[in-house]
Every structure is written in C-alpha cells, then in structure tokens.
C-alpha positions as CSV (number, residue, x, y, z in Angstrom):
1,M,58.0,-106.8,21.0
2,S,56.7,-103.5,19.7
3,P,53.2,-102.6,19.2
4,N,51.6,-103.0,16.0
5,P,51.8,-99.8,13.8
6,V,48.6,-97.9,13.2
7,T,47.6,-98.0,9.7
8,T,46.5,-95.3,7.5
9,R,43.0,-96.7,7.4
10,E,42.8,-96.8,11.1
11,R,43.8,-93.2,11.4
12,L,41.0,-92.2,9.0
13,S,38.4,-94.3,10.9
14,S,39.6,-92.6,14.2
15,P,37.0,-90.1,16.0
16,L,40.1,-87.8,16.7
17,T,40.9,-87.5,13.2
18,W,37.4,-86.6,12.1
19,H,37.3,-84.0,14.9
20,Y,40.4,-82.4,13.5
21,V,38.8,-82.3,10.1
22,G,35.6,-80.9,11.4
23,L,37.4,-78.3,13.3
24,G,39.6,-77.4,10.2
25,V,36.2,-77.0,8.2
26,M,34.7,-74.8,10.6
27,V,37.7,-72.8,10.8
28,L,37.6,-72.3,7.0
29,L,34.0,-71.4,7.0
30,M,34.4,-69.0,9.9
31,L,37.3,-67.4,7.9
32,G,35.3,-67.4,4.7
33,L,32.4,-65.7,6.5
34,A,34.6,-63.0,8.1
35,I,36.0,-62.0,4.6
36,R,32.6,-62.0,3.2
37,F,31.2,-59.8,6.1
38,G,34.3,-57.4,5.9
39,M,33.7,-56.9,2.2
40,D,30.0,-56.3,2.6
41,L,30.8,-53.9,5.3
42,S,33.2,-52.1,3.3
43,A,30.8,-51.8,0.3
44,T,28.1,-50.6,2.8
45,G,30.5,-48.1,4.3
46,S,31.4,-46.7,0.8
47,S,27.8,-46.5,-0.3
48,S,26.9,-44.7,2.9
49,T,29.8,-42.1,2.3
50,D,28.5,-41.5,-1.2
51,A,25.0,-41.0,-0.3
52,L,26.1,-38.6,2.3
53,T,28.3,-36.7,0.1
54,A,25.5,-36.4,-2.4
55,K,23.2,-35.0,0.3
56,Q,25.7,-32.4,1.3
57,I,26.2,-31.3,-2.4
58,E,22.4,-31.1,-2.7
59,L,22.2,-29.0,0.4
60,K,24.9,-26.7,-0.7
61,T,23.2,-26.2,-4.0
62,L,19.9,-25.5,-2.4
63,Q,21.6,-22.8,0.0
64,L,23.2,-21.1,-3.1
65,Q,19.9,-21.0,-5.1
66,T,18.1,-19.4,-2.0
67,E,20.7,-16.9,-1.1
68,P,19.3,-14.1,-3.1
69,L,16.0,-14.6,-1.5
70,R,17.3,-14.2,2.1
71,G,16.1,-11.0,3.6
72,L,13.9,-10.4,0.5
73,E,11.0,-9.2,2.8
74,D,13.0,-6.6,4.4
75,R,14.3,-5.3,0.9
76,V,10.6,-5.3,-0.2
77,K,9.7,-3.0,2.6
78,E,12.6,-0.8,2.1
79,S,11.7,-0.4,-1.4
80,R,8.1,0.4,-0.7
81,T,9.4,3.0,1.8
82,H,11.7,4.8,-0.8
83,I,8.7,4.8,-3.3
84,Q,6.4,6.5,-0.7
85,D,9.1,8.9,-0.1
86,F,9.7,9.5,-3.8
87,Y,6.1,10.0,-4.3
88,A,5.9,12.4,-1.3
89,T,8.9,14.7,-2.0
90,R,9.5,14.6,-6.0
91,I,5.9,14.1,-7.4
92,P,3.9,17.3,-7.6
93,G,0.4,17.3,-5.7
94,N,-1.3,19.1,-8.6
95,Y,-0.5,20.7,-12.0
96,S,-0.6,24.4,-10.6
97,S,2.3,23.5,-8.3
98,I,4.2,22.5,-11.5
99,A,3.7,26.0,-12.9
100,V,4.8,27.6,-9.7
101,Q,8.2,25.6,-9.5
102,L,8.9,26.4,-13.4
103,G,8.1,30.0,-12.7
104,D,10.6,30.0,-9.6
105,L,13.3,28.5,-11.8
106,A,12.7,31.0,-14.4
107,V,12.9,33.9,-12.1
108,K,16.1,32.5,-10.3
109,N,18.0,32.1,-13.6
110,G,16.8,35.2,-15.3
111,V,14.9,33.7,-18.2
112,H,11.5,34.6,-19.6
113,L,9.1,31.8,-19.6
114,S,5.9,32.0,-21.9
115,R,3.2,29.9,-23.5
116,V,3.3,27.0,-21.0
117,G,0.9,24.2,-22.2
118,Y,0.2,20.9,-20.5
119,S,-0.8,17.7,-22.2
120,Q,-1.7,14.1,-20.5
121,G,0.6,11.1,-21.4
122,T,0.5,7.8,-20.7
123,T,-1.1,6.6,-17.4
124,S,0.4,3.6,-15.3
125,S,-1.4,2.1,-12.4
126,D,0.3,4.7,-10.0
127,L,1.3,7.8,-12.1
128,T,0.3,9.7,-15.3
129,E,2.8,11.4,-17.5
130,I,2.2,15.2,-17.8
131,S,4.0,17.0,-20.7
132,L,4.9,20.6,-20.7
133,D,5.4,22.7,-23.8
134,C,6.8,26.1,-23.4
135,A,9.0,28.8,-24.8
136,I,11.8,30.3,-23.1
137,S,14.2,33.0,-24.0
138,G,17.3,34.6,-22.5
139,E,21.0,34.6,-22.6
140,Y,22.5,31.4,-23.6
141,Q,24.2,30.9,-20.1
142,Q,20.9,31.8,-18.4
143,I,18.9,29.2,-20.4
144,M,21.4,26.5,-19.6
145,H,21.4,27.3,-16.0
146,F,17.5,27.2,-16.2
147,V,17.7,23.7,-17.8
148,N,20.2,22.5,-15.4
149,G,17.9,23.6,-12.6
150,I,14.8,21.6,-14.1
151,E,17.0,18.5,-14.1
152,R,18.1,18.9,-10.6
153,D,15.0,20.2,-9.0
154,K,13.2,18.2,-6.1
155,T,10.3,18.0,-8.6
156,F,10.9,15.1,-10.6
157,F,11.3,16.6,-14.2
158,V,12.8,15.0,-17.4
159,V,13.9,17.2,-20.2
160,R,12.4,15.6,-23.4
161,A,13.4,17.9,-26.0
162,M,14.8,21.4,-26.9
163,A,14.5,23.3,-30.3
164,F,16.1,26.4,-31.3
165,T,13.5,28.9,-32.6
166,G,15.4,32.2,-33.0
167,Q,18.1,34.7,-31.7
168,Q,17.9,38.4,-31.4
169,G,21.0,40.2,-30.2
170,G,22.5,38.4,-27.1
171,L,19.1,36.6,-26.5
172,V,18.2,33.0,-27.5
173,S,14.8,31.5,-27.9
174,L,14.0,27.9,-27.4
175,R,11.1,25.8,-27.4
176,L,11.4,23.2,-24.7
177,R,9.3,20.1,-23.8
178,V,9.6,18.7,-20.3
179,S,7.8,15.7,-18.6
180,T,6.8,15.4,-14.9
181,W,4.3,13.1,-13.4
182,L,1.1,13.3,-11.4
183,R,-1.3,10.7,-9.5
184,P,-4.1,10.0,-11.7
185,S,-6.6,11.4,-9.4
186,D,-4.8,14.8,-9.6
187,V,-4.8,15.4,-13.3
188,P,-7.2,18.0,-14.6
189,G,-10.1,16.8,-16.7
190,W,-9.4,19.3,-19.2
191,M,-5.9,18.2,-20.3
192,M,-5.7,16.7,-23.7
193,P,-3.7,13.6,-24.6
194,T,0.0,14.0,-25.7
195,P,0.4,13.0,-29.4
196,A,3.0,10.3,-30.0
197,D,6.6,11.2,-31.1
198,T,5.8,14.9,-31.2
199,P,8.9,17.0,-31.6
200,A,9.2,20.0,-29.1
201,A,8.7,22.7,-31.8
202,A,5.5,21.1,-32.8
203,A,4.3,20.0,-29.4
204,P,0.6,21.0,-28.6
205,V,-0.2,24.0,-26.3
206,A,-3.1,23.2,-24.5
207,R,-3.8,25.7,-21.8
208,E,-6.0,25.5,-18.6
209,G,-9.7,25.7,-19.4
210,E,-9.3,24.6,-23.2
C-alpha cells in the first residue's frame, strides 16, 4: 500500500517550504537593493562628472581672463625704461638748447631763421609744452628740407602750423610754429602762456627777457 499523498496544506505548513519562500524574498530584496545602489551610483558619478567639467570650464575662463596680466610687471619696467630713455635723448635740457638745435638745422639746410619767440603751453605732471614761433626764408626745397629735418631731429619737435607770408624772386617766406617740451623745472619764468587756437601767422613772439 502506497504512502498517503502530501496535501497542499501540509506543504504550506512545512518548514522547508517557508525556508524557500524566505530565501526567495531575500533574493528579491537583495536584487532590488543592488539595482537601487547601481542607479544611485550612476547618478552620483554623473553629478561628479558635471561638477568636474564645470570646474574645468571655470579654470579655463580664469586663465583666459588673466592672460593679459601675465608678465605685466616686466612690461611696466620696460615701459619706464623707454620713457626714461626718451626723456634723456629727446627732451631738451633747457630752452637755449632748443635755439641751438634750430640754428644748426637752419645752417645745415641753407635757410634764414629769424624772430624766434617762445611761449609756454600746457603743463602735465612731467612735461611742459613749449611753443616756438619763427620766420624762415629760403628756397622752397631748402625750406622743405628744414621742415623735414625738424620732424626727424633727435630733439622731439612737432610742427603745429605753417603760413605763407611772401615770395621775392626765388625766395619764399614762411611763418612756422613748432612745439617741443621741457621739464617744468627747466621752463624759464619769463615765458608767456601760449594763447589757445592761435594760428601760426598770428602766434605771439615772446623773446627772452620780455
């Protein structure tokens, strides 16, 4: 005679059955936790990557912004050296050296220079503009060479204006106004101020001692 068949109720009440059920539930829980952990890890990794990328972009932006400032101290020192060299070589030491230089240029180019007057222009913290008003006469080519010589001279001259005043035979007469600069301490006290917007033909002729 065969043993009695095991009923469903008996199977459900069996400890082995509940053991399998518990094991299955634990497997499902572990699987769910693993999936959740993987999702969280992926999200964390993505967030970290985004943060790192943002920091890299910020660093690159700062590098580009500070690029013009690199070596600024050296450039400032170099600029100061150039300024000092310019003052030493191209700014006259006194007003009399201006007259000597103009006289040398006149002799070199064969023009006659007369009625040279000086007036004091604007003053900055470093230099004072000196305006020279003079009459020159000579052949046209000689006068042009004289003017070119002024513009190319080692002394810093700037031609402000020229005005034709007459012609006789082959000689041409011009009124010329030129600017140069002196250190404020080198400007003579007798110089009168230069009127604003004064044309060369009407510029004041203030001579030494007036």
